[in-house]
All heavy atoms as TSV, in Angstrom:
chain	resi	resn	atom	element	x	y	z
A	1	MET	N	N	13.525	119.007	112.888
A	1	MET	CA	C	14.722	118.400	112.330
A	1	MET	C	C	15.740	119.455	111.901
A	1	MET	O	O	16.900	119.318	112.240
A	1	MET	CB	C	14.319	117.486	111.171
A	1	MET	CG	C	15.459	116.731	110.597
A	1	MET	SD	S	15.949	115.420	111.712
A	1	MET	CE	C	16.908	114.438	110.634
A	2	PRO	N	N	15.359	120.515	111.148
A	2	PRO	CA	C	16.349	121.522	110.765
A	2	PRO	C	C	16.954	122.243	111.971
A	2	PRO	O	O	18.110	122.644	111.929
A	2	PRO	CB	C	15.568	122.493	109.883
A	2	PRO	CG	C	14.406	121.725	109.385
A	2	PRO	CD	C	14.081	120.752	110.466
A	3	VAL	N	N	16.184	122.382	113.050
A	3	VAL	CA	C	16.718	123.037	114.246
A	3	VAL	C	C	17.818	122.186	114.866
A	3	VAL	O	O	18.861	122.704	115.295
A	3	VAL	CB	C	15.577	123.306	115.262
A	3	VAL	CG1	C	16.123	123.843	116.559
A	3	VAL	CG2	C	14.545	124.241	114.672
A	4	LEU	N	N	17.631	120.889	114.885
A	4	LEU	CA	C	18.638	119.987	115.433
A	4	LEU	C	C	19.924	120.033	114.604
A	4	LEU	O	O	21.023	120.066	115.161
A	4	LEU	CB	C	18.091	118.562	115.488
A	4	LEU	CG	C	19.008	117.512	116.091
A	4	LEU	CD1	C	19.319	117.844	117.534
A	4	LEU	CD2	C	18.367	116.146	115.992
A	5	VAL	N	N	19.783	120.059	113.303
A	5	VAL	CA	C	20.951	120.152	112.414
A	5	VAL	C	C	21.684	121.471	112.637
A	5	VAL	O	O	22.914	121.511	112.696
A	5	VAL	CB	C	20.522	119.992	110.942
A	5	VAL	CG1	C	21.678	120.286	110.004
A	5	VAL	CG2	C	19.980	118.605	110.704
A	6	LEU	N	N	20.937	122.542	112.789
A	6	LEU	CA	C	21.532	123.847	113.025
A	6	LEU	C	C	22.265	123.892	114.363
A	6	LEU	O	O	23.379	124.420	114.457
A	6	LEU	CB	C	20.450	124.936	112.970
A	6	LEU	CG	C	20.927	126.373	113.104
A	6	LEU	CD1	C	21.833	126.733	111.940
A	6	LEU	CD2	C	19.748	127.309	113.161
A	7	LEU	N	N	21.672	123.314	115.399
A	7	LEU	CA	C	22.328	123.271	116.703
A	7	LEU	C	C	23.598	122.426	116.665
A	7	LEU	O	O	24.620	122.794	117.260
A	7	LEU	CB	C	21.365	122.732	117.759
A	7	LEU	CG	C	20.256	123.675	118.189
A	7	LEU	CD1	C	19.310	122.976	119.149
A	7	LEU	CD2	C	20.837	124.921	118.827
A	8	CYS	N	N	23.556	121.301	115.976
A	8	CYS	CA	C	24.741	120.443	115.857
A	8	CYS	C	C	25.853	121.159	115.093
A	8	CYS	O	O	27.019	121.093	115.486
A	8	CYS	CB	C	24.394	119.129	115.164
A	8	CYS	SG	S	23.429	118.023	116.188
A	9	ALA	N	N	25.498	121.850	114.034
A	9	ALA	CA	C	26.499	122.588	113.258
A	9	ALA	C	C	27.111	123.707	114.087
A	9	ALA	O	O	28.322	123.931	114.046
A	9	ALA	CB	C	25.875	123.142	111.989
A	10	ALA	N	N	26.288	124.406	114.854
A	10	ALA	CA	C	26.806	125.474	115.712
A	10	ALA	C	C	27.736	124.915	116.782
A	10	ALA	O	O	28.773	125.512	117.100
A	10	ALA	CB	C	25.653	126.225	116.356
A	11	PHE	N	N	27.398	123.755	117.324
A	11	PHE	CA	C	28.256	123.119	118.329
A	11	PHE	C	C	29.602	122.723	117.739
A	11	PHE	O	O	30.649	122.955	118.340
A	11	PHE	CB	C	27.549	121.893	118.913
A	11	PHE	CG	C	28.386	121.133	119.897
A	11	PHE	CD1	C	28.613	121.634	121.160
A	11	PHE	CD2	C	28.952	119.915	119.542
A	11	PHE	CE1	C	29.399	120.937	122.063
A	11	PHE	CE2	C	29.731	119.212	120.435
A	11	PHE	CZ	C	29.952	119.724	121.705
A	12	VAL	N	N	29.578	122.131	116.556
A	12	VAL	CA	C	30.817	121.701	115.903
A	12	VAL	C	C	31.702	122.903	115.590
A	12	VAL	O	O	32.913	122.871	115.836
A	12	VAL	CB	C	30.507	120.890	114.628
A	12	VAL	CG1	C	31.747	120.688	113.783
A	12	VAL	CG2	C	29.882	119.557	115.000
A	13	VAL	N	N	31.117	123.964	115.082
A	13	VAL	CA	C	31.896	125.169	114.774
A	13	VAL	C	C	32.456	125.770	116.057
A	13	VAL	O	O	33.610	126.210	116.101
A	13	VAL	CB	C	31.028	126.191	113.996
A	13	VAL	CG1	C	31.713	127.540	113.909
A	13	VAL	CG2	C	30.727	125.661	112.613
A	14	GLY	N	N	31.691	125.757	117.121
A	14	GLY	CA	C	32.167	126.270	118.401
A	14	GLY	C	C	33.332	125.476	118.952
A	14	GLY	O	O	34.316	126.049	119.444
A	15	VAL	N	N	33.245	124.162	118.871
A	15	VAL	CA	C	34.346	123.310	119.343
A	15	VAL	C	C	35.587	123.542	118.492
A	15	VAL	O	O	36.701	123.654	119.009
A	15	VAL	CB	C	33.924	121.823	119.322
A	15	VAL	CG1	C	35.114	120.912	119.518
A	15	VAL	CG2	C	32.884	121.562	120.390
A	16	GLU	N	N	35.408	123.626	117.183
A	16	GLU	CA	C	36.542	123.847	116.290
A	16	GLU	C	C	37.219	125.190	116.580
A	16	GLU	O	O	38.449	125.275	116.636
A	16	GLU	CB	C	36.083	123.802	114.840
A	16	GLU	CG	C	37.214	123.997	113.856
A	16	GLU	CD	C	36.734	124.003	112.421
A	16	GLU	OE1	O	35.532	123.811	112.170
A	16	GLU	OE2	O	37.582	124.210	111.548
A	17	GLN	N	N	36.435	126.236	116.773
A	17	GLN	CA	C	37.005	127.555	117.066
A	17	GLN	C	C	37.722	127.560	118.409
A	17	GLN	O	O	38.775	128.184	118.556
A	17	GLN	CB	C	35.910	128.628	117.045
A	17	GLN	CG	C	35.372	128.901	115.671
A	17	GLN	CD	C	36.428	129.440	114.730
A	17	GLN	OE1	O	37.236	130.272	115.098
A	17	GLN	NE2	N	36.424	128.940	113.511
A	18	THR	N	N	37.164	126.865	119.398
A	18	THR	CA	C	37.811	126.791	120.712
A	18	THR	C	C	39.144	126.069	120.629
A	18	THR	O	O	40.140	126.525	121.205
A	18	THR	CB	C	36.880	126.081	121.718
A	18	THR	OG1	O	35.646	126.784	121.778
A	18	THR	CG2	C	37.513	126.020	123.086
A	19	ILE	N	N	39.191	124.967	119.899
A	19	ILE	CA	C	40.446	124.221	119.762
A	19	ILE	C	C	41.466	125.047	118.995
A	19	ILE	O	O	42.635	125.100	119.370
A	19	ILE	CB	C	40.194	122.855	119.092
A	19	ILE	CG1	C	39.504	121.932	120.081
A	19	ILE	CG2	C	41.485	122.228	118.598
A	19	ILE	CD1	C	39.125	120.592	119.549
A	20	GLN	N	N	41.036	125.718	117.942
A	20	GLN	CA	C	41.974	126.535	117.174
A	20	GLN	C	C	42.469	127.716	118.004
A	20	GLN	O	O	43.630	128.089	117.925
A	20	GLN	CB	C	41.338	127.026	115.882
A	20	GLN	CG	C	42.339	127.684	114.963
A	20	GLN	CD	C	41.763	127.965	113.593
A	20	GLN	OE1	O	40.575	127.832	113.371
A	20	GLN	NE2	N	42.608	128.375	112.681
A	21	TRP	N	N	41.615	128.299	118.824
A	21	TRP	CA	C	42.016	129.420	119.667
A	21	TRP	C	C	43.008	128.962	120.729
A	21	TRP	O	O	43.995	129.634	121.003
A	21	TRP	CB	C	40.778	130.028	120.325
A	21	TRP	CG	C	41.091	131.022	121.380
A	21	TRP	CD1	C	41.618	132.267	121.209
A	21	TRP	CD2	C	40.909	130.856	122.778
A	21	TRP	NE1	N	41.764	132.880	122.423
A	21	TRP	CE2	C	41.335	132.037	123.405
A	21	TRP	CE3	C	40.418	129.813	123.561
A	21	TRP	CZ2	C	41.286	132.206	124.782
A	21	TRP	CZ3	C	40.369	129.989	124.927
A	21	TRP	CH2	C	40.800	131.168	125.515
A	22	LYS	N	N	42.767	127.789	121.310
A	22	LYS	CA	C	43.614	127.319	122.403
A	22	LYS	C	C	44.898	126.656	121.906
A	22	LYS	O	O	45.951	126.846	122.503
A	22	LYS	CB	C	42.819	126.345	123.270
A	22	LYS	CG	C	43.514	125.977	124.549
A	22	LYS	CD	C	42.609	125.240	125.484
A	22	LYS	CE	C	43.340	124.969	126.783
A	22	LYS	NZ	N	42.499	124.292	127.745
A	23	TYR	N	N	44.820	125.879	120.834
A	23	TYR	CA	C	45.962	125.091	120.383
A	23	TYR	C	C	46.516	125.533	119.034
A	23	TYR	O	O	47.477	124.940	118.549
A	23	TYR	CB	C	45.590	123.610	120.314
A	23	TYR	CG	C	45.200	123.050	121.658
A	23	TYR	CD1	C	43.916	122.577	121.890
A	23	TYR	CD2	C	46.104	123.002	122.710
A	23	TYR	CE1	C	43.551	122.071	123.114
A	23	TYR	CE2	C	45.747	122.495	123.933
A	23	TYR	CZ	C	44.466	122.036	124.135
A	23	TYR	OH	O	44.104	121.543	125.351
A	24	GLY	N	N	45.913	126.488	118.394
A	24	GLY	CA	C	46.438	127.022	117.145
A	24	GLY	C	C	46.138	126.143	115.945
A	24	GLY	O	O	45.226	125.319	115.944
A	25	THR	N	N	46.965	126.311	114.933
A	25	THR	CA	C	46.760	125.595	113.674
A	25	THR	C	C	46.955	124.090	113.839
A	25	THR	O	O	46.256	123.299	113.205
A	25	THR	CB	C	47.731	126.138	112.610
A	25	THR	OG1	O	47.564	127.552	112.537
A	25	THR	CG2	C	47.466	125.535	111.263
A	26	ALA	N	N	47.885	123.694	114.688
A	26	ALA	CA	C	48.111	122.263	114.909
A	26	ALA	C	C	46.879	121.600	115.514
A	26	ALA	O	O	46.542	120.458	115.179
A	26	ALA	CB	C	49.325	122.047	115.801
A	27	GLY	N	N	46.177	122.292	116.380
A	27	GLY	CA	C	44.944	121.757	116.949
A	27	GLY	C	C	43.863	121.602	115.905
A	27	GLY	O	O	43.123	120.620	115.899
A	28	ALA	N	N	43.758	122.588	115.020
A	28	ALA	CA	C	42.773	122.499	113.945
A	28	ALA	C	C	43.118	121.345	113.007
A	28	ALA	O	O	42.230	120.619	112.542
A	28	ALA	CB	C	42.708	123.808	113.175
A	29	LEU	N	N	44.402	121.157	112.722
A	29	LEU	CA	C	44.832	120.043	111.876
A	29	LEU	C	C	44.526	118.705	112.542
A	29	LEU	O	O	44.044	117.771	111.886
A	29	LEU	CB	C	46.322	120.152	111.570
A	29	LEU	CG	C	46.921	119.015	110.750
A	29	LEU	CD1	C	46.361	119.032	109.342
A	29	LEU	CD2	C	48.424	119.102	110.742
A	30	GLY	N	N	44.786	118.591	113.828
A	30	GLY	CA	C	44.481	117.359	114.554
A	30	GLY	C	C	42.999	117.045	114.547
A	30	GLY	O	O	42.588	115.901	114.346
A	31	LEU	N	N	42.175	118.074	114.762
A	31	LEU	CA	C	40.729	117.880	114.733
A	31	LEU	C	C	40.252	117.499	113.335
A	31	LEU	O	O	39.382	116.638	113.181
A	31	LEU	CB	C	40.025	119.147	115.205
A	31	LEU	CG	C	38.529	119.059	115.393
A	31	LEU	CD1	C	38.175	118.040	116.471
A	31	LEU	CD2	C	37.966	120.414	115.763
A	32	LEU	N	N	40.845	118.113	112.311
A	32	LEU	CA	C	40.490	117.776	110.934
A	32	LEU	C	C	40.850	116.329	110.614
A	32	LEU	O	O	40.042	115.585	110.048
A	32	LEU	CB	C	41.194	118.723	109.963
A	32	LEU	CG	C	40.969	118.446	108.490
A	32	LEU	CD1	C	39.544	118.818	108.105
A	32	LEU	CD2	C	41.951	119.212	107.650
A	33	LEU	N	N	42.050	115.908	110.985
A	33	LEU	CA	C	42.454	114.519	110.733
A	33	LEU	C	C	41.559	113.538	111.482
A	33	LEU	O	O	41.181	112.487	110.940
A	33	LEU	CB	C	43.908	114.311	111.141
A	33	LEU	CG	C	44.969	114.882	110.214
A	33	LEU	CD1	C	46.351	114.738	110.842
A	33	LEU	CD2	C	44.926	114.211	108.870
A	34	LEU	N	N	41.224	113.876	112.712
A	34	LEU	CA	C	40.367	112.991	113.491
A	34	LEU	C	C	38.990	112.854	112.860
A	34	LEU	O	O	38.472	111.743	112.694
A	34	LEU	CB	C	40.248	113.514	114.924
A	34	LEU	CG	C	39.424	112.684	115.889
A	34	LEU	CD1	C	40.058	111.319	116.095
A	34	LEU	CD2	C	39.277	113.399	117.209
A	35	SER	N	N	38.395	113.963	112.460
A	35	SER	CA	C	37.054	113.893	111.882
A	35	SER	C	C	37.053	113.239	110.502
A	35	SER	O	O	36.146	112.462	110.184
A	35	SER	CB	C	36.428	115.283	111.819
A	35	SER	OG	O	37.181	116.124	110.995
A	36	VAL	N	N	38.064	113.526	109.692
A	36	VAL	CA	C	38.138	112.883	108.372
A	36	VAL	C	C	38.376	111.386	108.523
A	36	VAL	O	O	37.781	110.575	107.811
A	36	VAL	CB	C	39.244	113.542	107.508
A	36	VAL	CG1	C	39.571	112.712	106.290
A	36	VAL	CG2	C	38.826	114.933	107.093
A	37	GLY	N	N	39.219	110.997	109.460
A	37	GLY	CA	C	39.469	109.575	109.685
A	37	GLY	C	C	38.240	108.831	110.150
A	37	GLY	O	O	37.997	107.693	109.755
A	38	ILE	N	N	37.436	109.483	110.987
A	38	ILE	CA	C	36.206	108.838	111.451
A	38	ILE	C	C	35.211	108.710	110.308
A	38	ILE	O	O	34.583	107.659	110.141
A	38	ILE	CB	C	35.610	109.616	112.641
A	38	ILE	CG1	C	36.509	109.431	113.867
A	38	ILE	CG2	C	34.194	109.165	112.942
A	38	ILE	CD1	C	36.133	110.306	115.039
A	39	LYS	N	N	35.064	109.775	109.514
A	39	LYS	CA	C	34.117	109.725	108.386
A	39	LYS	C	C	34.535	108.693	107.342
A	39	LYS	O	O	33.700	108.004	106.775
A	39	LYS	CB	C	34.020	111.097	107.707
A	39	LYS	CG	C	33.397	112.137	108.558
A	39	LYS	CD	C	31.925	112.187	108.329
A	39	LYS	CE	C	31.379	113.361	109.119
A	39	LYS	NZ	N	29.959	113.352	109.198
A	40	ALA	N	N	35.858	108.606	107.081
A	40	ALA	CA	C	36.354	107.681	106.058
A	40	ALA	C	C	36.597	106.275	106.615
A	40	ALA	O	O	37.003	105.383	105.883
A	40	ALA	CB	C	37.648	108.216	105.458
A	41	ARG	N	N	36.367	106.117	107.910
A	41	ARG	CA	C	36.618	104.838	108.594
A	41	ARG	C	C	38.051	104.371	108.386
A	41	ARG	O	O	38.325	103.209	108.086
A	41	ARG	CB	C	35.630	103.784	108.148
A	41	ARG	CG	C	34.228	104.125	108.554
A	41	ARG	CD	C	33.263	103.033	108.247
A	41	ARG	NE	N	31.934	103.453	108.691
A	41	ARG	CZ	C	30.851	102.789	108.439
A	41	ARG	NH1	N	30.907	101.683	107.742
A	41	ARG	NH2	N	29.698	103.230	108.876
A	42	SER	N	N	38.968	105.319	108.554
A	42	SER	CA	C	40.393	105.034	108.426
A	42	SER	C	C	41.045	105.153	109.802
A	42	SER	O	O	41.210	106.261	110.316
A	42	SER	CB	C	41.043	106.018	107.453
A	42	SER	OG	O	42.432	105.869	107.465
A	43	PRO	N	N	41.415	104.033	110.403
A	43	PRO	CA	C	42.005	104.101	111.736
A	43	PRO	C	C	43.349	104.829	111.761
A	43	PRO	O	O	43.682	105.472	112.755
A	43	PRO	CB	C	42.185	102.643	112.148
A	43	PRO	CG	C	41.658	101.810	111.060
A	43	PRO	CD	C	41.227	102.673	109.942
A	44	LEU	N	N	44.106	104.767	110.691
A	44	LEU	CA	C	45.409	105.430	110.654
A	44	LEU	C	C	45.257	106.948	110.720
A	44	LEU	O	O	45.930	107.613	111.509
A	44	LEU	CB	C	46.164	105.033	109.381
A	44	LEU	CG	C	47.551	105.651	109.211
A	44	LEU	CD1	C	48.481	105.118	110.277
A	44	LEU	CD2	C	48.094	105.365	107.842
A	45	VAL	N	N	44.352	107.495	109.931
A	45	VAL	CA	C	44.162	108.947	109.888
A	45	VAL	C	C	43.546	109.440	111.193
A	45	VAL	O	O	43.982	110.451	111.760
A	45	VAL	CB	C	43.301	109.352	108.674
A	45	VAL	CG1	C	43.032	110.840	108.666
A	45	VAL	CG2	C	43.983	108.933	107.384
A	46	SER	N	N	42.545	108.736	111.700
A	46	SER	CA	C	41.908	109.173	112.947
A	46	SER	C	C	42.862	109.032	114.124
A	46	SER	O	O	42.865	109.870	115.031
A	46	SER	CB	C	40.617	108.405	113.201
A	46	SER	OG	O	40.863	107.031	113.301
A	47	SER	N	N	43.703	108.022	114.118
A	47	SER	CA	C	44.697	107.874	115.188
A	47	SER	C	C	45.735	108.981	115.141
A	47	SER	O	O	46.152	109.484	116.186
A	47	SER	CB	C	45.401	106.517	115.082
A	47	SER	OG	O	44.488	105.482	115.289
A	48	ALA	N	N	46.144	109.372	113.948
A	48	ALA	CA	C	47.095	110.476	113.821
A	48	ALA	C	C	46.498	111.766	114.376
A	48	ALA	O	O	47.168	112.516	115.106
A	48	ALA	CB	C	47.507	110.654	112.363
A	49	GLY	N	N	45.246	112.035	114.072
A	49	GLY	CA	C	44.581	113.219	114.612
A	49	GLY	C	C	44.449	113.164	116.115
A	49	GLY	O	O	44.663	114.163	116.810
A	50	ALA	N	N	44.116	111.990	116.639
A	50	ALA	CA	C	43.979	111.835	118.091
A	50	ALA	C	C	45.318	112.011	118.795
A	50	ALA	O	O	45.392	112.618	119.866
A	50	ALA	CB	C	43.388	110.471	118.414
A	51	VAL	N	N	46.383	111.508	118.196
A	51	VAL	CA	C	47.714	111.666	118.790
A	51	VAL	C	C	48.137	113.128	118.795
A	51	VAL	O	O	48.682	113.623	119.789
A	51	VAL	CB	C	48.744	110.782	118.043
A	51	VAL	CG1	C	50.169	111.153	118.404
A	51	VAL	CG2	C	48.495	109.316	118.335
A	52	ILE	N	N	47.870	113.842	117.715
A	52	ILE	CA	C	48.203	115.268	117.664
A	52	ILE	C	C	47.458	116.024	118.751
A	52	ILE	O	O	48.051	116.824	119.489
A	52	ILE	CB	C	47.894	115.858	116.271
A	52	ILE	CG1	C	48.875	115.319	115.236
A	52	ILE	CG2	C	47.952	117.380	116.307
A	52	ILE	CD1	C	48.531	115.693	113.819
A	53	LEU	N	N	46.170	115.772	118.891
A	53	LEU	CA	C	45.388	116.452	119.926
A	53	LEU	C	C	45.852	116.066	121.325
A	53	LEU	O	O	45.921	116.914	122.222
A	53	LEU	CB	C	43.903	116.146	119.753
A	53	LEU	CG	C	43.232	116.791	118.547
A	53	LEU	CD1	C	41.803	116.297	118.416
A	53	LEU	CD2	C	43.278	118.298	118.651
A	54	ALA	N	N	46.200	114.802	121.523
A	54	ALA	CA	C	46.680	114.370	122.840
A	54	ALA	C	C	48.018	115.021	123.182
A	54	ALA	O	O	48.237	115.436	124.322
A	54	ALA	CB	C	46.803	112.845	122.875
A	55	LEU	N	N	48.907	115.116	122.202
A	55	LEU	CA	C	50.193	115.770	122.450
A	55	LEU	C	C	50.027	117.253	122.755
A	55	LEU	O	O	50.717	117.792	123.620
A	55	LEU	CB	C	51.125	115.578	121.258
A	55	LEU	CG	C	51.692	114.175	121.069
A	55	LEU	CD1	C	52.487	114.097	119.765
A	55	LEU	CD2	C	52.571	113.812	122.243
A	56	LEU	N	N	49.118	117.896	122.059
A	56	LEU	CA	C	48.873	119.312	122.333
A	56	LEU	C	C	48.248	119.505	123.710
A	56	LEU	O	O	48.575	120.462	124.415
A	56	LEU	CB	C	47.955	119.905	121.268
A	56	LEU	CG	C	48.592	120.108	119.897
A	56	LEU	CD1	C	47.530	120.518	118.894
A	56	LEU	CD2	C	49.684	121.154	119.954
A	57	ALA	N	N	47.360	118.622	124.104
A	57	ALA	CA	C	46.684	118.763	125.405
A	57	ALA	C	C	47.618	118.455	126.560
A	57	ALA	O	O	47.525	119.080	127.609
A	57	ALA	CB	C	45.467	117.859	125.450
A	58	THR	N	N	48.527	117.498	126.385
A	58	THR	CA	C	49.416	117.117	127.481
A	58	THR	C	C	50.758	117.817	127.410
A	58	THR	O	O	51.587	117.624	128.294
A	58	THR	CB	C	49.661	115.598	127.487
A	58	THR	OG1	O	50.262	115.229	126.248
A	58	THR	CG2	C	48.381	114.847	127.711
A	59	GLY	N	N	50.982	118.637	126.386
A	59	GLY	CA	C	52.258	119.332	126.242
A	59	GLY	C	C	52.664	120.155	127.455
A	59	GLY	O	O	53.776	120.017	127.958
A	60	PRO	N	N	51.783	121.012	127.994
A	60	PRO	CA	C	52.180	121.797	129.157
A	60	PRO	C	C	52.462	120.944	130.398
A	60	PRO	O	O	53.326	121.269	131.187
A	60	PRO	CB	C	50.975	122.704	129.390
A	60	PRO	CG	C	50.291	122.781	128.099
A	60	PRO	CD	C	50.533	121.463	127.439
A	61	ALA	N	N	51.764	119.834	130.567
A	61	ALA	CA	C	51.984	118.983	131.727
A	61	ALA	C	C	53.307	118.238	131.628
A	61	ALA	O	O	53.976	118.003	132.627
A	61	ALA	CB	C	50.833	117.980	131.872
A	62	VAL	N	N	53.703	117.893	130.409
A	62	VAL	CA	C	54.941	117.143	130.222
A	62	VAL	C	C	56.155	118.052	130.384
A	62	VAL	O	O	57.169	117.661	130.928
A	62	VAL	CB	C	54.936	116.460	128.829
A	62	VAL	CG1	C	56.277	115.837	128.514
A	62	VAL	CG2	C	53.837	115.433	128.763
A	63	SER	N	N	56.056	119.310	129.949
A	63	SER	CA	C	57.225	120.165	129.982
A	63	SER	C	C	57.519	120.744	131.361
A	63	SER	O	O	58.582	121.263	131.586
A	63	SER	CB	C	57.114	121.296	128.961
A	63	SER	OG	O	55.835	121.790	128.834
A	64	SER	N	N	56.605	120.621	132.321
A	64	SER	CA	C	56.912	121.190	133.641
A	64	SER	C	C	57.512	120.199	134.584
A	64	SER	O	O	57.853	119.146	134.394
A	64	SER	CB	C	55.672	121.774	134.276
A	64	SER	OG	O	54.567	120.941	134.204
Protein backbone atom coordinates (compact mmCIF):
# COMPACT_ATOMS: atom_id res chain seq x y z
CA MET A 1 0.00 0.00 0.00
CA PRO A 2 2.71 2.61 0.84
CA VAL A 3 4.47 1.79 -2.44
CA LEU A 4 1.30 2.54 -4.40
CA VAL A 5 0.87 5.87 -2.59
CA LEU A 6 4.48 6.75 -3.29
CA LEU A 7 4.14 5.90 -6.98
CA CYS A 8 0.94 7.95 -7.28
CA ALA A 9 2.57 10.93 -5.58
CA ALA A 10 5.60 10.69 -7.86
CA PHE A 11 3.32 10.56 -10.91
CA VAL A 12 1.34 13.61 -9.79
CA VAL A 13 4.50 15.60 -9.11
CA GLY A 14 5.88 14.57 -12.50
CA VAL A 15 2.75 15.67 -14.33
CA GLU A 16 2.69 18.96 -12.44
CA GLN A 17 6.35 19.68 -13.24
CA THR A 18 5.82 18.81 -16.91
CA ILE A 19 2.83 21.15 -17.20
CA GLN A 20 4.66 23.94 -15.40
CA TRP A 21 7.73 23.46 -17.62
CA LYS A 22 5.69 23.45 -20.82
CA TYR A 23 2.98 26.01 -20.01
CA GLY A 24 4.52 28.06 -17.20
CA THR A 25 2.75 29.51 -14.21
CA ALA A 26 -0.61 29.68 -15.98
CA GLY A 27 -0.48 25.92 -16.55
CA ALA A 28 0.28 25.29 -12.90
CA LEU A 29 -2.62 27.58 -11.93
CA GLY A 30 -4.97 25.74 -14.29
CA LEU A 31 -3.92 22.38 -12.90
CA LEU A 32 -4.34 23.67 -9.34
CA LEU A 33 -7.84 24.98 -10.05
CA LEU A 34 -8.80 21.74 -11.75
CA SER A 35 -7.60 19.55 -8.90
CA VAL A 36 -9.07 21.77 -6.17
CA GLY A 37 -12.40 21.90 -8.00
CA ILE A 38 -12.51 18.13 -8.29
CA LYS A 39 -11.62 17.63 -4.61
CA ALA A 40 -14.16 20.24 -3.47
CA ARG A 41 -16.77 18.99 -5.96
CA SER A 42 -17.12 22.49 -7.36
CA PRO A 43 -17.96 22.46 -11.06
CA LEU A 44 -17.22 26.18 -11.44
CA VAL A 45 -13.65 25.94 -10.13
CA SER A 46 -12.83 22.72 -11.99
CA SER A 47 -14.30 24.12 -15.21
CA ALA A 48 -12.19 27.26 -14.88
CA GLY A 49 -9.07 25.13 -14.50
CA ALA A 50 -10.03 22.96 -17.46
CA VAL A 51 -10.65 26.01 -19.63
CA ILE A 52 -7.27 27.50 -18.71
CA LEU A 53 -5.50 24.25 -19.58
CA ALA A 54 -7.47 23.90 -22.83
CA LEU A 55 -6.61 27.45 -23.88
CA LEU A 56 -2.95 26.89 -23.13
CA ALA A 57 -2.90 23.60 -25.05
CA THR A 58 -4.71 24.95 -28.11
CA GLY A 59 -3.04 28.38 -28.09
CA PRO A 60 -0.33 27.54 -30.65
CA ALA A 61 -2.84 25.87 -32.98
CA VAL A 62 -5.21 28.83 -32.88
CA SER A 63 -2.57 31.48 -33.52
CA SER A 64 -1.18 29.90 -36.69
